[in-house]
C-alpha positions in Angstrom: 108.6 -39.4 90.1 109.8 -42.9 89.3 109.6 -45.7 91.8 113.0 -46.9 90.7 116.1 -44.7 90.7 117.9 -46.6 87.9 117.8 -45.4 84.4 115.4 -47.4 82.3 116.0 -49.0 78.9 114.9 -47.1 75.9 111.2 -47.5 75.2 110.6 -48.2 71.5 107.5 -46.5 70.3 106.0 -47.1 66.8 103.6 -44.8 65.0 101.1 -47.2 63.6 98.2 -45.0 62.5 97.6 -41.3 61.9 94.2 -40.3 60.6 93.4 -36.7 59.8 89.7 -36.6 60.7 89.1 -33.0 60.0 90.8 -30.0 58.4 89.1 -26.6 58.3 89.8 -22.8 58.4 93.1 -22.7 56.4 94.0 -19.1 57.1 96.9 -17.7 55.1 96.8 -14.4 57.0 97.3 -15.9 60.5 99.4 -18.8 59.0 97.4 -21.5 60.7 94.7 -24.1 60.2 92.4 -26.2 62.4 92.6 -30.0 62.5 91.4 -33.0 64.4 93.3 -36.3 64.2 93.4 -39.8 65.5 96.8 -41.3 66.6 97.7 -44.9 67.4 101.1 -45.6 69.1 102.5 -49.0 69.9 104.8 -49.4 72.9 107.0 -52.3 72.0 107.2 -55.0 74.7 105.6 -52.7 77.3 102.8 -55.1 78.4 105.0 -57.5 80.3 107.0 -54.7 81.8 104.3 -52.3 82.8 104.4 -53.3 86.5 108.1 -53.5 87.0 109.6 -51.5 84.2 107.5 -48.3 84.0 105.3 -48.0 87.1 105.4 -44.5 88.7 105.3 -43.3 92.3 101.8 -41.8 91.8 100.4 -45.2 90.6 100.3 -44.3 86.9 101.0 -47.2 84.6 103.4 -46.9 81.6 100.9 -46.3 78.7 98.8 -43.9 80.8 101.9 -41.9 81.6 103.2 -41.9 78.0 99.9 -40.8 76.7 99.9 -37.7 79.0 103.3 -36.7 77.7 102.1 -36.1 74.2 102.1 -32.4 73.4 101.4 -30.5 70.2 104.7 -29.2 68.6 103.3 -26.6 66.3 100.2 -25.6 68.2 98.9 -22.1 67.3 96.8 -21.6 70.4 98.1 -24.0 73.0 95.4 -23.3 75.6 92.6 -24.2 73.1 94.2 -27.6 72.2 92.0 -30.5 73.2 93.0 -34.2 73.7 90.4 -36.8 74.5 91.0 -39.4 77.2 93.4 -42.0 75.7 92.4 -45.6 75.2 94.9 -48.2 76.3 94.7 -51.8 75.1 97.1 -54.8 74.9 98.1 -56.6 71.8 100.5 -59.5 72.2 103.4 -58.2 74.2 102.8 -54.6 73.3 100.5 -51.9 74.5 98.6 -49.6 72.2 97.7 -46.0 72.9 94.8 -44.5 70.9 94.0 -40.9 71.3 92.1 -38.2 69.5 93.4 -34.6 69.4 92.3 -31.3 67.9 93.2 -27.7 67.8 94.7 -24.9 65.6 98.1 -25.5 64.3 100.7 -23.0 63.1 102.0 -23.4 59.6 104.3 -21.0 57.7 102.7 -20.4 54.2 104.4 -18.9 51.2 102.1 -17.0 48.9 104.5 -16.0 46.1 102.5 -18.2 43.6 99.1 -17.0 44.7 96.5 -17.9 43.5 98.1 -21.1 42.2 99.9 -21.8 45.4 100.2 -25.2 47.2 100.7 -25.4 51.0 102.0 -28.2 53.1 100.0 -28.6 56.3 101.9 -30.2 59.2 100.5 -31.7 62.4 103.3 -32.6 64.7 103.6 -33.8 68.3 106.3 -34.2 70.9 106.6 -36.9 73.6 108.0 -35.2 76.6 110.4 -38.0 77.5 114.0 -37.0 76.8 115.9 -39.4 74.6 118.7 -39.5 77.2 116.4 -38.9 80.2 115.3 -41.2 83.1 112.5 -42.6 80.9 114.2 -42.6 77.5 112.0 -43.1 74.5 112.4 -43.4 70.7 109.7 -43.0 68.1 109.8 -44.6 64.7 107.2 -45.0 61.9 105.9 -48.5 61.7 106.4 -50.4 58.4 102.7 -51.1 58.7 101.7 -47.5 59.3 98.3 -46.3 58.0 97.9 -42.6 57.2 94.8 -41.1 55.7 92.6 -38.0 55.4 88.9 -38.5 55.8 87.3 -37.0 52.7 84.1 -35.8 54.5 86.3 -34.1 57.1 88.0 -31.8 54.6 85.9 -28.7 55.0 87.5 -26.1 52.7 87.0 -28.2 49.6 85.6 -25.2 47.7 88.8 -23.2 48.4 91.4 -26.0 48.5 91.9 -29.5 47.2 94.0 -32.4 48.3 97.3 -32.9 46.5 98.8 -36.3 47.2 98.5 -38.6 50.2 99.1 -38.1 53.9 102.7 -38.8 54.8 103.8 -39.8 58.4 107.2 -39.0 59.8 109.1 -39.4 63.1 112.3 -38.1 64.5 113.6 -35.9 67.3 113.4 -32.3 68.3 116.2 -30.4 70.2 115.5 -27.6 72.6 117.8 -26.0 75.2 120.2 -28.9 74.9 117.5 -31.6 75.4 116.2 -34.0 72.8 112.7 -35.2 72.6 110.9 -37.7 70.3 108.7 -36.1 67.7 106.1 -37.6 65.2 103.5 -36.2 63.0 101.9 -36.2 59.5 101.9 -33.8 56.5 99.3 -33.3 53.8 99.7 -31.1 50.7 96.8 -28.9 49.6 96.4 -26.8 46.5 94.3 -23.6 46.2 91.2 -23.7 43.9 92.1 -20.7 41.7 89.1 -20.4 39.5 87.5 -17.7 41.7 90.5 -15.4 41.4 91.0 -16.0 37.7 87.4 -15.4 36.9 86.8 -12.3 39.1 90.3 -10.6 39.0 92.6 -11.9 36.3 90.1 -12.0 33.4 88.6 -8.6 33.9 92.1 -7.1 34.2 93.1 -8.7 30.9 90.0 -7.3 29.3 90.6 -3.8 30.6 94.1 -3.7 29.2 93.0 -5.4 26.0 90.4 -2.7 25.4 93.2 -0.1 25.4 94.1 -1.2 21.9 90.9 0.5 20.7 92.9 3.7 21.2 94.6 3.1 17.9 91.2 3.3 16.1 91.6 7.1 16.5 94.0 8.9 14.2 97.4 9.9 15.7 96.5 13.4 14.8 93.7 13.3 17.4 95.6 12.8 20.6 93.0 14.2 22.9 90.5 11.5 21.9 93.1 8.8 22.6 94.1 10.3 25.9 90.5 10.6 27.0 89.9 7.0 26.4 93.2 6.0 27.9 92.7 7.9 31.2 89.1 6.5 31.4 90.5 2.9 31.2 93.3 3.8 33.7 90.8 5.1 36.2 88.5 2.1 35.7 91.4 -0.3 36.3 92.6 1.6 39.3 89.1 1.6 40.9 88.7 -2.1 40.1 92.0 -2.9 41.7 90.9 -1.1 44.9 87.7 -3.0 44.9 89.4 -6.4 44.7 92.1 -5.6 47.2 90.3 -7.5 50.0 90.3 -10.6 47.9 94.1 -10.7 47.8 96.2 -11.7 50.8 97.8 -8.8 52.5 101.5 -9.7 52.4 104.7 -7.6 52.3 105.8 -9.1 48.9 104.3 -9.3 45.5 102.3 -12.4 44.7 101.9 -13.8 41.2 98.6 -12.1 40.9 100.0 -8.8 42.0 102.6 -9.0 39.3 100.0 -9.7 36.7 97.8 -6.8 37.8 100.7 -4.4 37.8 102.0 -5.5 34.4 98.6 -4.9 32.8 98.3 -1.5 34.6 101.7 -0.3 33.5 101.0 -1.5 29.9 97.9 0.6 29.9 99.9 3.6 31.3 102.5 3.2 28.5 99.7 3.2 25.9 98.5 6.5 27.3 102.0 8.0 27.0 102.4 6.6 23.5 99.1 8.2 22.5 100.3 11.6 23.5 103.6 11.2 21.7 102.4 9.7 18.4 100.6 12.9 17.4 103.9 13.9 15.8 104.7 10.6 14.3 103.8 9.0 10.9 101.3 6.2 10.4 104.1 3.7 10.1 105.3 4.5 13.6 101.7 4.2 14.9 101.4 0.7 13.4 104.8 -0.3 14.8 103.8 0.8 18.3 100.5 -1.1 18.0 102.4 -4.3 17.0 105.0 -4.0 19.8 102.4 -3.2 22.5 100.2 -6.0 21.2 103.1 -8.4 21.5 103.8 -7.3 25.1 100.2 -7.8 26.0 100.2 -11.3 24.5 103.4 -12.1 26.4 101.9 -11.0 29.7 98.8 -13.1 29.3 100.8 -16.1 28.0 103.1 -15.8 31.1 100.2 -15.8 33.5 98.5 -18.8 31.7 101.8 -20.7 31.8 102.2 -20.1 35.5 98.6 -21.3 36.0 99.2 -24.4 33.9 102.6 -25.3 35.4 101.2 -25.1 39.0 97.8 -26.6 38.3 
């Protein structure tokens, strides 16, 4: 409760520093990640006014009170969020708030381009002082703002890599007709896709490519072709079941899902063609071989283009 009943002037707050000290456990299933950060806020002109302008009935001074109003905006587990005791220091006519915070943050992630996807990780906070309330506040990004990500604190470097610099932002958030100051930082990360290409995409392309050995048998020997075709189909189906746990369980098809299904259906078409061509001439057999070979090349080229364009 305020000592004064009059409405105060708007307290200008500048975001001067936002260091992402640690990022770990980027989980695309739970749509969350763990982070620790260091934040420095500047309360413009608050030093000379901290006794008369923003002193509270419980004895709390301005900077102390403002520091306790900082809440995570996109916290995944609010109860587990931790904030160290803020440090308050004066600099000229201003007061500086320095605080370290950590916790798990919620982040919607789109996996349509998996395994060549990039994700934007956002760490955002609210200051629970309404813009039009008894203690109005406004947050802006300082022209001298410093944003960084500590390299040694980026734990998932074998699964993800940084993509660009940390970007700070400030604005407002509206909830139930009330408007609160909001600030935060964003960092883009890109998935390291080599594991998925080596262990899933390449073996799948080899399985479907081996299907062209079916045409080594004569069209008049359909049983030999069908035997080899069904062997490859069963091998590919068993392999897909084996690697299912490596692929995110989402309700839509990812880029890798489309690649796997395309190769699987191409192999199934080859099995059907092998059964039909027993009544065809050698020319029709060669035409089917050329057409199916062109389709196989298009599928592999499409996947490589997607990998290159998103790499």
